[in-house]
C-alpha positions as YAML, in Angstrom:
chain: A
units: angstrom
residues:
- id: 1
  name: MET
  ca: [15.17, 176.91, 233.06]
- id: 2
  name: ASP
  ca: [16.71, 173.96, 231.90]
- id: 3
  name: GLU
  ca: [18.11, 172.51, 235.56]
- id: 4
  name: LEU
  ca: [14.50, 172.49, 236.98]
- id: 5
  name: LEU
  ca: [13.52, 170.32, 234.16]
- id: 6
  name: ASP
  ca: [16.30, 167.80, 234.74]
- id: 7
  name: VAL
  ca: [15.51, 167.54, 238.00]
- id: 8
  name: LEU
  ca: [11.61, 167.02, 237.61]
- id: 9
  name: ASP
  ca: [12.85, 164.57, 234.86]
- id: 10
  name: LEU
  ca: [15.01, 162.63, 237.06]
- id: 11
  name: LEU
  ca: [12.27, 162.57, 239.66]
- id: 12
  name: GLY
  ca: [10.18, 160.72, 237.42]
- id: 13
  name: GLU
  ca: [12.53, 158.16, 236.32]
- id: 14
  name: PHE
  ca: [12.75, 156.82, 239.98]
- id: 15
  name: GLY
  ca: [9.03, 157.43, 240.03]
- id: 16
  name: LEU
  ca: [8.74, 160.14, 242.79]
- id: 17
  name: GLU
  ca: [6.92, 162.66, 240.99]
- id: 18
  name: GLY
  ca: [3.61, 161.56, 242.99]
- id: 19
  name: VAL
  ca: [5.21, 162.39, 246.22]
- id: 20
  name: MET
  ca: [6.79, 165.57, 244.88]
- id: 21
  name: THR
  ca: [3.33, 166.94, 243.35]
- id: 22
  name: TRP
  ca: [1.71, 166.25, 246.78]
- id: 23
  name: VAL
  ca: [4.62, 168.09, 248.40]
- id: 24
  name: LEU
  ca: [4.00, 171.35, 245.99]
- id: 25
  name: ARG
  ca: [0.74, 170.85, 246.81]
- id: 26
  name: ILE
  ca: [1.19, 170.73, 250.46]
- id: 27
  name: ILE
  ca: [3.32, 173.59, 250.47]
- id: 28
  name: GLY
  ca: [0.53, 175.61, 248.37]
- id: 29
  name: VAL
  ca: [-2.16, 174.93, 250.58]
- id: 30
  name: LEU
  ca: [-0.66, 176.51, 253.36]
- id: 31
  name: ALA
  ca: [0.76, 179.33, 251.20]
- id: 32
  name: ILE
  ca: [-2.91, 180.25, 250.86]
- id: 33
  name: LEU
  ca: [-4.09, 179.59, 254.62]
- id: 34
  name: GLY
  ca: [-1.28, 181.96, 255.67]
- id: 35
  name: GLY
  ca: [-2.09, 184.45, 252.93]
- id: 36
  name: VAL
  ca: [-5.53, 184.38, 254.54]
- id: 37
  name: SER
  ca: [-4.67, 184.69, 258.02]
- id: 38
  name: VAL
  ca: [-2.59, 187.54, 257.34]
- id: 39
  name: TRP
  ca: [-5.03, 189.04, 255.48]
- id: 40
  name: LEU
  ca: [-7.54, 188.43, 258.10]
- id: 41
  name: PHE
  ca: [-5.66, 189.14, 261.48]
- id: 42
  name: THR
  ca: [-2.81, 191.67, 260.70]
- id: 43
  name: ASP
  ca: [-2.70, 195.57, 259.61]
- id: 44
  name: LEU
  ca: [-0.12, 194.51, 256.44]
- id: 45
  name: SER
  ca: [-0.83, 195.99, 252.93]
- id: 46
  name: LEU
  ca: [-3.04, 193.59, 251.18]
- id: 47
  name: ILE
  ca: [0.42, 192.88, 248.61]
- id: 48
  name: ILE
  ca: [1.77, 190.28, 251.19]
- id: 49
  name: PRO
  ca: [-1.96, 188.21, 251.22]
- id: 50
  name: VAL
  ca: [-2.38, 188.33, 247.65]
- id: 51
  name: ILE
  ca: [0.95, 187.41, 247.10]
- id: 52
  name: LEU
  ca: [0.83, 184.35, 248.97]
- id: 53
  name: ILE
  ca: [-2.52, 183.72, 247.90]
- id: 54
  name: VAL
  ca: [-1.99, 183.56, 244.44]
- id: 55
  name: GLY
  ca: [1.65, 181.49, 244.91]
- id: 56
  name: GLY
  ca: [-0.50, 179.05, 246.57]
- id: 57
  name: LEU
  ca: [-2.88, 178.70, 243.64]
- id: 58
  name: LEU
  ca: [-0.18, 178.33, 241.67]
- id: 59
  name: LEU
  ca: [1.81, 175.29, 243.65]
- id: 60
  name: VAL
  ca: [-1.30, 173.61, 243.66]
- id: 61
  name: ALA
  ca: [-2.12, 174.26, 239.81]
- id: 62
  name: ILE
  ca: [1.27, 174.04, 238.58]
- id: 63
  name: PRO
  ca: [3.19, 170.96, 239.94]
- id: 64
  name: GLY
  ca: [1.03, 168.15, 237.97]
- id: 65
  name: LEU
  ca: [0.97, 170.56, 234.41]
- id: 66
  name: LEU
  ca: [4.47, 170.65, 234.93]
- id: 67
  name: PHE
  ca: [4.88, 166.58, 235.09]
- id: 68
  name: GLU
  ca: [2.58, 166.13, 232.34]
- id: 69
  name: PHE
  ca: [4.41, 168.57, 230.38]
- id: 70
  name: ILE
  ca: [7.93, 166.58, 230.93]
- id: 71
  name: GLU
  ca: [6.35, 163.54, 229.96]
- id: 72
  name: ILE
  ca: [5.22, 164.39, 226.84]
- id: 73
  name: ALA
  ca: [8.71, 166.60, 225.88]
- id: 74
  name: GLY
  ca: [10.83, 164.30, 227.44]
...
């Protein structure tokens, strides 16, 4: 976990936290869309789409909060 915080702190020093936040949000939206499409168009169990949707929601919400936490802590 410390290594992840160090990498995010380094990105913040270079001013790339906005870019990284948007990249993670785009990946989150794609995961949500993938989860919904797997749920609607396949006969897989409900576990895989739920994991994709919840993971996508976390990727959409968490990056901004994580950079704010690093800015306050660092």
